[in-house]
Residue frames as a rotation matrix with the C-alpha (Angstrom) as fourth column:
MET 1
0.532 0.723 -0.440 52.57
-0.766 0.189 -0.614 27.57
-0.361 0.664 0.655 19.04
THR 2
-0.346 -0.726 -0.595 55.47
-0.880 0.471 -0.063 25.29
0.325 0.501 -0.802 18.26
GLY 3
-0.983 -0.124 -0.134 54.31
-0.093 0.972 -0.217 21.69
0.157 -0.201 -0.967 18.15
CYS 4
-0.443 0.896 -0.023 50.63
0.578 0.266 -0.772 22.57
-0.685 -0.355 -0.636 18.37
LYS 5
-0.478 0.361 0.801 47.94
0.773 -0.260 0.579 23.98
0.417 0.896 -0.155 16.18
SER 6
-0.981 0.184 -0.060 46.46
-0.147 -0.909 -0.390 27.43
-0.126 -0.373 0.919 16.52
GLU 7
-0.433 0.893 0.122 42.73
0.815 0.446 -0.369 27.39
-0.384 -0.060 -0.921 17.21
VAL 8
0.649 0.752 -0.113 41.87
0.677 -0.639 -0.366 31.05
-0.347 0.161 -0.924 16.61
GLY 9
0.390 -0.491 -0.779 44.90
0.085 -0.824 0.561 33.32
-0.917 -0.285 -0.280 16.49
ILE 10
-0.453 -0.633 -0.627 46.28
-0.617 -0.285 0.734 32.41
-0.643 0.720 -0.261 13.07
ALA 11
0.709 0.628 0.321 44.84
-0.111 0.549 -0.829 31.16
-0.696 0.552 0.458 9.79
GLY 12
-0.406 -0.884 0.232 46.73
0.067 0.225 0.972 29.74
-0.911 0.411 -0.032 6.82
TYR 13
0.762 0.581 -0.287 46.39
-0.237 -0.162 -0.958 30.58
-0.603 0.797 0.014 3.14
ILE 14
-0.257 -0.794 0.551 48.25
0.447 0.408 0.796 29.04
-0.856 0.451 0.250 0.21
LEU 15
0.227 0.267 -0.937 48.56
-0.590 -0.727 -0.350 31.17
-0.775 0.633 -0.008 -2.92
VAL 16
-0.337 -0.260 0.905 48.15
0.571 0.708 0.416 29.25
-0.749 0.657 -0.090 -6.16
GLY 17
0.604 0.570 -0.557 48.05
-0.006 -0.696 -0.718 31.87
-0.797 0.438 -0.417 -8.87
GLY 18
-0.139 -0.659 -0.739 49.43
-0.764 -0.403 0.503 32.82
-0.630 0.635 -0.447 -12.22
GLY 19
0.764 0.470 -0.441 49.57
-0.642 0.486 -0.593 30.80
-0.064 0.736 0.673 -15.37
SER 20
0.423 -0.709 0.564 52.91
0.006 0.625 0.781 29.11
-0.906 -0.327 0.269 -14.60
THR 21
0.982 0.017 -0.190 54.07
-0.186 -0.131 -0.974 30.37
-0.041 0.991 -0.126 -18.00
ARG 22
0.182 -0.983 -0.031 57.76
-0.957 -0.170 -0.234 30.29
0.225 0.072 -0.972 -17.06
PHE 23
-0.265 -0.256 0.930 57.36
-0.658 0.753 0.020 26.87
-0.705 -0.606 -0.368 -15.49
GLY 24
-0.756 -0.036 -0.654 55.51
-0.618 0.371 0.693 25.33
0.218 0.928 -0.302 -18.41
ARG 25
-0.269 0.740 -0.617 52.88
0.313 0.672 0.671 23.46
0.911 -0.013 -0.412 -16.37
ASP 26
0.590 0.619 0.519 50.84
-0.281 -0.445 0.850 23.86
0.757 -0.648 -0.088 -13.23
LYS 27
-0.458 -0.869 0.187 53.29
-0.452 0.046 -0.891 24.09
0.765 -0.493 -0.414 -10.31
ALA 28
-0.098 0.491 0.866 50.60
-0.990 0.041 -0.135 23.09
-0.102 -0.870 0.482 -7.81
LEU 29
0.833 0.554 0.010 50.29
-0.542 0.818 -0.191 19.70
-0.114 0.153 0.982 -9.48
VAL 30
0.217 -0.807 -0.549 53.94
-0.480 0.402 -0.780 18.73
0.850 0.433 -0.300 -9.97
GLU 31
0.902 0.135 -0.410 55.11
0.216 0.681 0.700 15.99
0.374 -0.720 0.585 -7.62
PHE 32
-0.043 -0.912 0.409 57.77
-0.563 -0.316 -0.763 16.59
0.825 -0.263 -0.500 -5.01
ASP 33
-0.825 -0.332 0.457 58.71
-0.565 0.456 -0.688 13.96
0.020 -0.826 -0.564 -2.46
GLY 34
-0.933 0.359 -0.007 55.93
0.356 0.928 0.107 11.73
0.045 0.098 -0.994 -3.74
GLN 35
-0.025 0.978 -0.209 53.02
0.879 -0.078 -0.471 14.14
-0.477 -0.195 -0.857 -3.63
PRO 36
0.254 0.168 0.953 51.71
0.745 -0.662 -0.082 17.16
0.617 0.730 -0.293 -5.54
MET 37
-0.739 -0.639 0.211 53.14
0.388 -0.661 -0.642 20.45
0.550 -0.392 0.737 -4.32
LEU 38
-0.231 0.712 0.664 49.74
-0.577 -0.649 0.495 21.75
0.783 -0.269 0.561 -3.27
ALA 39
0.719 0.476 -0.507 49.05
0.058 0.686 0.726 18.64
0.693 -0.551 0.465 -1.16
ARG 40
-0.072 -0.853 -0.516 52.51
0.834 0.233 -0.501 18.96
0.548 -0.467 0.695 0.38
MET 41
-0.780 -0.220 0.586 51.93
-0.006 -0.934 -0.358 22.61
0.626 -0.282 0.727 1.28
MET 42
0.234 0.933 0.274 48.50
-0.502 -0.125 0.856 21.87
0.832 -0.338 0.439 2.73
LYS 43
0.613 -0.066 -0.787 49.97
0.523 0.780 0.342 19.21
0.592 -0.622 0.513 5.00
LEU 44
-0.473 -0.878 -0.077 52.78
0.706 -0.325 -0.629 21.53
0.527 -0.352 0.773 6.05
MET 45
-0.601 0.290 0.745 50.43
-0.349 -0.934 0.082 24.38
0.719 -0.211 0.662 6.89
ARG 46
0.496 0.860 -0.119 48.04
-0.294 0.295 0.909 22.11
0.817 -0.416 0.399 8.77
GLY 47
0.074 -0.564 -0.823 50.91
0.803 0.523 -0.286 21.32
0.592 -0.639 0.491 11.11
VAL 48
-0.907 -0.419 0.035 50.68
0.342 -0.784 -0.518 24.95
0.245 -0.458 0.855 12.24
THR 49
-0.654 0.756 -0.036 46.99
-0.598 -0.546 -0.587 25.80
-0.464 -0.362 0.809 11.98
LYS 50
-0.519 0.536 0.665 43.88
0.492 0.824 -0.281 23.74
-0.699 0.182 -0.692 11.29
ASP 51
0.562 0.757 -0.333 42.38
0.223 -0.527 -0.820 26.65
-0.796 0.387 -0.465 9.34
VAL 52
-0.589 -0.806 -0.060 44.02
0.052 -0.111 0.992 26.33
-0.806 0.582 0.107 5.91
LYS 53
0.623 0.781 0.044 42.53
0.162 -0.073 -0.984 27.63
-0.765 0.620 -0.172 2.66
VAL 54
-0.402 -0.704 0.586 43.76
0.746 0.120 0.655 27.87
-0.532 0.700 0.477 -0.93
VAL 55
0.267 0.401 -0.877 43.52
-0.196 -0.868 -0.456 31.15
-0.944 0.294 -0.153 -2.86
THR 56
-0.719 -0.474 0.509 43.23
0.321 0.422 0.848 30.35
-0.617 0.773 -0.151 -6.54
ALA 57
-0.790 0.492 -0.366 41.27
-0.580 -0.406 0.706 30.86
0.199 0.770 0.606 -9.73
PRO 58
0.033 0.890 0.454 37.67
-0.893 0.231 -0.387 29.62
-0.449 -0.392 0.803 -9.48
ASP 59
0.848 0.524 -0.078 36.87
-0.509 0.768 -0.388 25.96
-0.143 0.369 0.918 -10.13
LYS 60
0.194 -0.829 -0.524 40.38
-0.453 0.398 -0.798 24.60
0.870 0.392 -0.298 -9.58
TYR 61
-0.672 -0.740 -0.043 41.87
-0.358 0.375 -0.855 22.03
0.649 -0.559 -0.517 -7.19
ALA 62
0.249 0.833 0.495 38.60
-0.928 0.058 0.368 20.77
0.278 -0.551 0.787 -5.72
GLU 63
0.595 -0.016 -0.804 40.11
-0.085 0.993 -0.083 17.27
0.799 0.118 0.589 -5.85
PHE 64
-0.497 -0.863 -0.090 42.49
0.064 0.067 -0.996 18.21
0.865 -0.501 0.022 -3.02
GLY 65
0.190 0.680 -0.708 39.64
0.810 0.299 0.504 18.60
0.555 -0.669 -0.494 -0.54
ALA 66
-0.766 -0.536 -0.355 40.79
0.643 -0.651 -0.404 22.08
-0.014 -0.537 0.843 0.39
GLN 67
0.378 0.767 -0.519 38.70
0.642 -0.621 -0.450 25.08
-0.667 -0.163 -0.727 1.30
LEU 68
-0.380 -0.496 0.781 39.00
0.921 -0.286 0.266 27.25
0.091 0.820 0.565 -1.81
VAL 69
0.223 0.365 -0.904 38.87
0.360 -0.893 -0.272 31.04
-0.906 -0.265 -0.331 -1.95
ALA 70
0.507 0.018 0.862 38.44
0.862 -0.040 -0.506 32.55
0.026 0.999 -0.035 -5.40
ASP 71
-0.564 -0.763 -0.315 41.15
0.708 -0.643 0.290 35.12
-0.424 -0.059 0.904 -6.16
ARG 72
0.414 0.806 -0.423 39.32
0.478 -0.588 -0.652 38.40
-0.774 0.068 -0.629 -6.67
TRP 73
0.603 -0.289 -0.743 41.95
-0.656 -0.711 -0.256 39.62
-0.454 0.641 -0.619 -9.10
PRO 74
0.564 -0.401 0.722 43.15
0.406 0.896 0.181 36.58
-0.719 0.191 0.668 -11.05
GLY 75
0.424 -0.499 0.755 46.18
0.874 0.007 -0.486 37.29
0.237 0.866 0.439 -13.20
GLN 76
0.778 -0.070 0.625 47.02
-0.079 -0.997 -0.014 40.46
0.624 -0.039 -0.781 -11.25
GLY 77
-0.230 -0.972 0.045 49.85
-0.256 0.016 -0.967 38.96
0.939 -0.233 -0.253 -9.23
PRO 78
-0.385 0.005 -0.923 50.28
0.660 0.700 -0.272 37.72
0.645 -0.714 -0.273 -5.67
LEU 79
-0.998 0.031 0.052 49.34
-0.058 -0.725 -0.686 40.97
0.016 -0.688 0.726 -3.96
GLY 80
-0.290 0.952 -0.093 45.77
-0.815 -0.195 0.546 40.51
0.501 0.234 0.833 -5.15
GLY 81
0.077 0.260 -0.962 45.82
0.135 0.954 0.269 36.99
0.988 -0.151 0.039 -3.72
ILE 82
-0.777 -0.419 -0.469 47.11
0.525 -0.021 -0.851 38.28
0.347 -0.908 0.236 -0.39
ILE 83
-0.823 0.534 0.191 44.35
-0.567 -0.791 -0.230 40.89
0.028 -0.298 0.954 -0.19
THR 84
-0.006 0.820 -0.572 41.79
-0.542 0.478 0.691 38.23
0.840 0.315 0.441 -1.14
ALA 85
-0.242 -0.172 -0.955 43.04
0.529 0.802 -0.278 36.08
0.814 -0.572 -0.103 1.74
LEU 86
-0.961 -0.191 -0.200 42.95
0.270 -0.490 -0.829 38.91
0.060 -0.850 0.523 4.27
GLU 87
-0.569 0.819 0.075 39.46
-0.794 -0.571 0.208 39.99
0.213 0.059 0.975 3.26
ASP 88
0.073 0.541 -0.838 38.30
-0.148 0.837 0.527 36.38
0.986 0.085 0.141 3.51
ALA 89
-0.566 -0.364 -0.740 39.81
0.639 0.373 -0.672 36.19
0.521 -0.853 0.021 7.00
ALA 90
-0.972 0.180 0.149 38.08
-0.230 -0.845 -0.482 39.42
0.039 -0.503 0.863 8.00
GLN 91
-0.205 0.968 -0.145 34.71
-0.900 -0.128 0.417 37.96
0.385 0.216 0.897 7.01
SER 92
-0.450 -0.017 -0.893 35.20
0.012 1.000 -0.025 34.52
0.893 -0.022 -0.449 8.56
ALA 93
0.599 0.788 -0.141 33.11
0.109 0.094 0.990 33.38
0.793 -0.608 -0.029 11.51
VAL 94
0.742 -0.491 -0.457 36.18
0.547 0.049 0.836 33.07
-0.388 -0.870 0.305 13.72
ARG 95
0.917 -0.321 0.237 38.17
-0.068 -0.711 -0.700 36.12
0.393 0.626 -0.673 12.70
PRO 96
0.447 -0.816 -0.367 41.90
0.894 0.425 0.142 35.41
0.040 -0.392 0.919 13.08
GLU 97
0.711 -0.298 -0.637 44.26
-0.003 -0.907 0.421 38.17
-0.703 -0.298 -0.646 14.13
TRP 98
-0.186 -0.888 -0.420 47.06
-0.704 -0.178 0.688 36.85
-0.686 0.423 -0.592 11.90
ASN 99
0.898 0.432 0.079 47.29
-0.223 0.605 -0.764 35.00
-0.378 0.669 0.640 8.61
LEU 100
-0.196 -0.943 0.270 50.20
-0.167 0.303 0.938 32.89
-0.966 0.139 -0.217 7.45
ILE 101
0.838 0.497 -0.226 50.23
-0.245 -0.028 -0.969 33.34
-0.488 0.867 0.099 3.66
VAL 102
-0.211 -0.953 0.219 52.66
-0.252 0.269 0.929 31.35
-0.944 0.141 -0.297 1.53
SER 103
0.056 0.103 -0.993 53.23
-0.998 -0.011 -0.057 30.58
-0.017 0.995 0.102 -2.12
CYS 104
0.840 0.380 0.387 52.66
-0.399 0.916 -0.034 26.98
-0.367 -0.126 0.921 -3.18
ASP 105
0.859 -0.479 -0.182 56.03
0.044 0.423 -0.905 26.64
0.510 0.769 0.384 -4.94
MET 106
0.151 -0.806 0.573 58.46
-0.899 -0.353 -0.260 26.59
0.412 -0.476 -0.777 -1.97
PRO 107
0.511 0.188 -0.839 59.51
-0.171 0.979 0.115 22.93
0.843 0.085 0.532 -1.59
PHE 108
-0.293 -0.748 -0.596 61.95
0.498 0.413 -0.762 23.36
0.816 -0.520 0.251 1.31
LEU 109
-0.126 0.354 0.927 59.77
-0.715 -0.680 0.162 25.29
0.687 -0.643 0.339 3.74
THR 110
-0.713 -0.136 -0.688 59.50
0.305 0.823 -0.480 23.60
0.631 -0.552 -0.545 7.13
GLN 111
0.398 0.893 -0.208 56.79
0.522 -0.034 0.852 23.42
0.754 -0.448 -0.480 9.73
GLU 112
0.087 -0.450 -0.889 59.31
0.979 -0.127 0.160 24.59
-0.185 -0.884 0.429 12.33
TRP 113
-0.891 -0.440 0.116 59.96
0.455 -0.862 0.223 27.83
0.002 0.252 0.968 10.47
LEU 114
-0.368 0.830 0.420 56.28
0.145 -0.395 0.907 28.51
0.918 0.395 0.025 9.85
ALA 115
0.475 0.510 -0.717 55.49
0.761 0.171 0.626 27.94
0.442 -0.843 -0.306 13.53
PHE 116
-0.329 -0.692 -0.643 58.31
0.876 -0.478 0.066 30.30
-0.353 -0.541 0.763 14.53
LEU 117
-0.868 0.034 0.495 57.06
0.277 -0.794 0.541 32.93
0.412 0.607 0.680 12.08
GLY 118
0.119 0.991 0.058 53.59
0.321 -0.094 0.942 32.69
0.940 -0.094 -0.329 13.58
GLU 119
0.347 -0.062 -0.936 54.99
0.937 0.063 0.343 33.00
0.038 -0.996 0.080 17.10
ARG 120
-0.717 -0.667 -0.201 56.95
0.662 -0.742 0.104 36.12
-0.219 -0.058 0.974 16.20
ALA 121
-0.601 0.567 0.563 53.92
0.168 -0.599 0.783 37.67
0.781 0.565 0.265 14.58
ALA 122
0.346 0.810 -0.473 51.79
0.644 0.161 0.748 37.02
0.682 -0.563 -0.466 17.66
LYS 123
0.210 -0.376 -0.902 54.26
0.896 -0.296 0.331 39.09
-0.392 -0.878 0.275 19.71
SER 124
-0.679 -0.619 0.394 54.75
0.734 -0.576 0.361 41.81
0.003 0.534 0.845 17.12
ASN 125
-0.087 0.608 -0.789 53.32
0.243 -0.755 -0.609 45.31
-0.966 -0.245 -0.082 16.85
ALA 126
-0.856 -0.286 -0.431 53.77
-0.338 -0.321 0.885 45.15
-0.391 0.903 0.178 13.08
GLN 127
0.256 0.953 -0.164 51.10
-0.742 0.085 -0.665 44.44
-0.619 0.292 0.729 10.48
VAL 128
0.912 -0.067 -0.404 53.29
-0.238 0.718 -0.654 42.07
0.334 0.693 0.639 8.48
VAL 129
0.340 -0.817 0.465 56.24
-0.633 0.167 0.756 39.91
-0.696 -0.551 -0.460 9.53
PHE 130
0.996 -0.082 -0.046 58.57
0.015 0.619 -0.785 38.35
0.093 0.781 0.618 6.97
ALA 131
0.454 -0.890 0.038 62.20
0.447 0.265 0.855 37.36
-0.771 -0.371 0.518 6.49
ARG 132
0.727 -0.421 -0.543 65.03
-0.685 -0.505 -0.525 38.82
-0.054 0.754 -0.655 4.48
SER 133
0.799 -0.439 0.412 67.20
0.367 0.898 0.244 36.02
-0.477 -0.044 0.878 3.11
GLY 134
-0.183 -0.978 -0.099 70.52
0.364 -0.161 0.917 36.12
-0.913 0.132 0.385 1.32
THR 135
-0.647 -0.007 0.762 68.72
0.762 -0.043 0.646 36.85
0.028 0.999 0.033 -1.94
GLY 136
-0.800 0.345 0.491 66.43
-0.207 -0.927 0.314 39.57
0.563 0.150 0.813 -0.59
PRO 137
-0.530 0.672 0.517 63.03
-0.781 -0.149 -0.606 39.94
-0.330 -0.725 0.604 1.08
GLU 138
-0.955 0.234 -0.181 60.72
0.157 0.920 0.360 36.90
0.251 0.316 -0.915 1.19
PRO 139
-0.689 0.710 0.147 57.21
-0.691 -0.583 -0.426 38.39
-0.217 -0.395 0.893 1.24
LEU 140
0.054 0.738 -0.673 55.55
-0.759 0.468 0.452 35.25
0.649 0.486 0.586 -0.15
CYS 141
-0.021 0.031 -0.999 56.20
0.619 0.785 0.011 33.48
0.785 -0.619 -0.035 3.13
ALA 142
-0.830 -0.236 0.505 54.88
-0.101 -0.827 -0.553 35.98
0.548 -0.510 0.663 5.64
CYS 143
-0.375 0.733 -0.568 52.40
0.924 0.247 -0.292 36.61
-0.074 -0.634 -0.770 8.45
TRP 144
-0.752 0.221 0.621 49.87
0.107 -0.889 0.446 39.36
0.650 0.402 0.645 7.81
GLN 145
-0.823 0.541 -0.176 47.47
0.093 -0.178 -0.980 40.99
-0.561 -0.822 0.097 10.23
THR 146
-0.232 0.838 0.494 43.87
0.963 0.269 -0.004 40.71
-0.137 0.475 -0.870 9.13
ASP 147
0.518 0.474 -0.712 43.47
0.488 -0.847 -0.209 44.42
-0.702 -0.239 -0.671 9.81
ALA 148
-0.489 -0.772 -0.406 46.05
0.024 -0.477 0.878 45.20
-0.872 0.419 0.252 7.10
ALA 149
-0.258 0.412 0.874 43.51
0.886 0.463 0.043 44.39
-0.386 0.785 -0.484 4.40
ALA 150
0.718 0.672 -0.181 42.08
0.555 -0.710 -0.435 47.92
-0.421 0.212 -0.882 4.12
LYS 151
0.344 -0.665 -0.662 45.41
-0.412 -0.741 0.530 49.65
-0.844 0.090 -0.529 3.56
LEU 152
-0.661 -0.592 0.461 46.51
0.110 0.532 0.840 47.04
-0.742 0.606 -0.287 1.05
ARG 153
0.019 0.767 0.642 43.18
0.926 0.229 -0.301 47.23
-0.377 0.600 -0.705 -0.79
SER 154
0.771 0.242 -0.589 43.46
0.131 -0.965 -0.225 51.03
-0.623 0.097 -0.776 -0.96
GLY 155
-0.133 -0.918 -0.374 46.96
-0.475 -0.272 0.837 50.78
-0.870 0.290 -0.400 -2.41
PHE 156
-0.591 -0.033 0.806 45.89
0.502 0.767 0.400 48.11
-0.631 0.641 -0.436 -4.86
GLU 157
0.436 0.859 0.269 43.05
0.805 -0.239 -0.543 50.29
-0.402 0.453 -0.795 -6.11
ARG 158
0.683 -0.287 -0.672 45.60
-0.317 -0.945 0.081 53.08
-0.659 0.158 -0.736 -6.69
GLY 159
0.790 -0.326 -0.519 47.65
-0.496 0.157 -0.854 50.76
0.360 0.932 -0.037 -8.89
VAL 160
-0.124 -0.838 0.532 50.06
-0.967 0.223 0.125 49.12
-0.223 -0.499 -0.837 -6.44
ARG 161
0.739 0.376 -0.558 50.84
-0.547 0.819 -0.173 45.61
0.392 0.433 0.811 -7.68
LYS 162
-0.149 -0.861 -0.487 54.22
-0.133 0.505 -0.853 44.61
0.980 -0.062 -0.190 -6.24
VAL 163
0.533 0.386 -0.752 54.04
0.595 0.461 0.658 42.89
0.601 -0.799 0.016 -2.87
MET 164
-0.333 -0.735 -0.591 56.92
0.943 -0.251 -0.219 44.90
0.012 -0.630 0.777 -1.44
GLU 165
-0.803 0.144 0.579 55.22
0.011 -0.967 0.256 48.13
0.596 0.212 0.774 -2.49
GLY 166
0.317 0.945 -0.085 52.16
0.003 0.088 0.996 46.93
0.948 -0.316 0.025 -0.61
ILE 167
0.297 -0.299 -0.907 54.29
0.906 0.389 0.169 46.14
0.303 -0.871 0.387 2.43
ALA 168
-0.739 -0.633 0.233 55.65
0.558 -0.768 -0.316 49.71
0.379 -0.103 0.920 2.31
LEU 169
-0.194 0.765 0.614 52.15
-0.259 -0.644 0.720 50.87
0.946 -0.020 0.324 3.25
LEU 170
0.764 0.535 -0.361 52.23
0.091 0.465 0.881 48.86
0.639 -0.705 0.307 6.49
ARG 171
0.360 -0.652 0.668 54.18
-0.925 -0.152 0.350 48.53
-0.126 -0.743 -0.657 9.71
ALA 172
0.724 -0.157 -0.672 56.61
-0.227 0.865 -0.447 45.73
0.652 0.476 0.590 8.93
GLU 173
0.489 -0.655 0.576 58.93
-0.639 0.180 0.748 43.56
-0.593 -0.734 -0.331 11.01
VAL 174
0.610 -0.374 -0.698 61.77
-0.578 0.393 -0.715 42.01
0.542 0.840 0.024 9.05
LEU 175
0.822 -0.343 0.455 63.47
-0.154 0.635 0.757 38.88
-0.548 -0.692 0.469 10.36
ASP 176
0.409 -0.764 -0.500 67.13
-0.902 -0.256 -0.347 38.56
0.137 0.593 -0.794 9.45
GLU 177
0.054 -0.477 -0.877 69.65
-0.376 0.804 -0.460 35.74
0.925 0.355 -0.136 9.26
ALA 178
-0.836 -0.375 0.401 69.93
-0.484 0.158 -0.861 35.56
0.260 -0.913 -0.313 13.04
ASP 179
-0.137 0.890 0.435 66.27
-0.848 0.121 -0.516 34.53
-0.512 -0.440 0.738 13.10
TRP 180
0.736 0.621 -0.268 66.03
-0.657 0.563 -0.501 32.09
-0.160 0.545 0.823 10.19
LYS 181
-0.056 -0.844 -0.533 69.50
-0.888 0.287 -0.360 30.57
0.457 0.453 -0.766 9.87
ARG 182
-0.684 -0.232 0.692 68.88
-0.619 0.686 -0.382 27.90
-0.387 -0.689 -0.613 12.51
PHE 183
0.296 0.841 0.452 65.96
-0.224 0.522 -0.823 26.67
-0.928 0.142 0.343 10.42
ASP 184
0.992 0.108 -0.059 67.96
-0.060 0.001 -0.998 26.81
-0.108 0.994 0.008 7.18
SER 185
0.335 -0.940 0.068 71.54
-0.143 0.020 0.990 25.61
-0.931 -0.341 -0.127 7.56
ALA 186
-0.198 -0.394 0.897 71.62
0.754 0.523 0.396 24.57
-0.626 0.755 0.194 3.89
GLY 187
-0.725 -0.124 -0.678 70.37
-0.140 -0.937 0.321 27.92
-0.675 0.328 0.661 2.59
ARG 188
-0.929 0.366 0.049 67.24
0.168 0.300 0.939 26.53
0.329 0.881 -0.340 0.88
LEU 189
-0.643 0.715 -0.274 64.36
0.484 0.102 -0.869 27.47
-0.594 -0.691 -0.412 3.17
PHE 190
0.056 0.691 -0.721 62.95
-0.172 -0.704 -0.689 30.11
-0.983 0.163 0.079 0.83
TRP 191
-0.916 -0.395 0.074 63.77
-0.030 0.250 0.968 28.40
-0.401 0.884 -0.241 -2.47
ASN 192
0.174 0.983 -0.057 60.95
-0.289 -0.004 -0.957 28.83
-0.941 0.183 0.283 -4.96
MET 193
-0.441 -0.292 0.849 60.42
0.548 0.662 0.512 27.08
-0.711 0.691 -0.132 -8.26
ASN 194
0.013 0.414 -0.910 59.96
-0.454 -0.808 -0.375 29.66
-0.891 0.418 0.177 -10.99
THR 195
0.054 -0.108 -0.993 61.11
-0.993 0.102 -0.065 27.43
0.108 0.989 -0.102 -13.84
ALA 196
0.914 0.244 -0.325 61.20
-0.263 0.965 -0.015 23.76
0.309 0.099 0.946 -14.76
ALA 197
0.070 -0.971 -0.230 64.97
0.063 0.234 -0.970 23.88
0.996 0.053 0.078 -14.19
ASP 198
-0.398 -0.132 0.908 64.36
-0.823 -0.386 -0.417 25.06
0.405 -0.913 0.045 -10.60
TYR 199
0.606 0.724 0.330 62.02
-0.794 0.575 0.197 22.12
-0.047 -0.382 0.923 -10.09
GLU 200
0.756 -0.376 -0.535 64.52
0.063 0.856 -0.513 19.60
0.651 0.354 0.671 -11.42
GLU 201
-0.318 -0.906 0.280 67.25
-0.226 -0.214 -0.950 21.08
0.921 -0.365 -0.137 -9.22
ALA 202
-0.079 0.375 0.924 64.99
-0.991 -0.134 -0.030 20.81
0.113 -0.917 0.382 -6.17
ARG 203
0.901 0.423 -0.099 64.35
-0.420 0.906 0.048 17.16
0.110 -0.002 0.994 -6.98
ARG 204
0.344 -0.858 -0.381 68.08
0.119 0.443 -0.889 16.50
0.931 0.260 0.255 -7.37
ILE 205
-0.424 -0.479 0.769 68.76
-0.648 -0.433 -0.627 18.11
0.633 -0.764 -0.127 -4.01
LEU 206
0.366 0.668 0.648 66.11
-0.927 0.318 0.196 16.00
-0.075 -0.673 0.736 -2.31
GLU 207
0.918 -0.030 -0.396 67.43
-0.097 0.950 -0.298 12.79
0.385 0.312 0.869 -3.88
ALA 208
-0.006 -1.000 -0.008 71.03
-0.057 0.009 -0.998 13.63
0.998 -0.005 -0.057 -2.92
GLU 209
-0.268 -0.051 0.962 70.02
-0.900 -0.344 -0.269 14.23
0.345 -0.938 0.046 0.70
ARG 210
0.616 0.639 0.460 68.43
-0.760 0.636 0.134 10.78
-0.207 -0.432 0.878 0.87
LYS 211
0.592 -0.477 -0.650 71.43
-0.180 0.708 -0.683 8.85
0.786 0.521 0.333 -0.41
């Protein structure tokens, strides 16, 4: 899949949820490298698969020209968004086997890593494939089997809300430093912007790299 787009085997979903209360404004709309984060993530994902949708609250982000999927459990955290994505995939006309699901607030993700993640998933017997970085598991940049939706939905209905607790219900393959380090020599691949300070630091890093 590296260097080409998947036609059927993998779909892409970008999670844009939450109220960005810690951040102070809508993270999807802040500019990074000259474009809004959501537009940047859409372009990145389209380098891996042509089938890219945005999971979000209803009636948002239509101006980006994206296919929008209404989060079925807005305000309930990313696990609800992941289940929404998988159930959407299960009902789509061309049902993908795998779904690359990422958060919209990861400015240093690369197309190369996402393509590699999709390739590993395609060869895996797991239901979810994700990395463990130096700071812990990275479940908001993962590949999920469409068939995992039912088990996740069942757990969600029993009160499971944390993504890692959802993953515990599935067969998981965890990629370690040996897998992701070559895509992340600077240690920033999985950086996410939880606060305005994180965003400013990401901008400083980008500017420093271009000097």
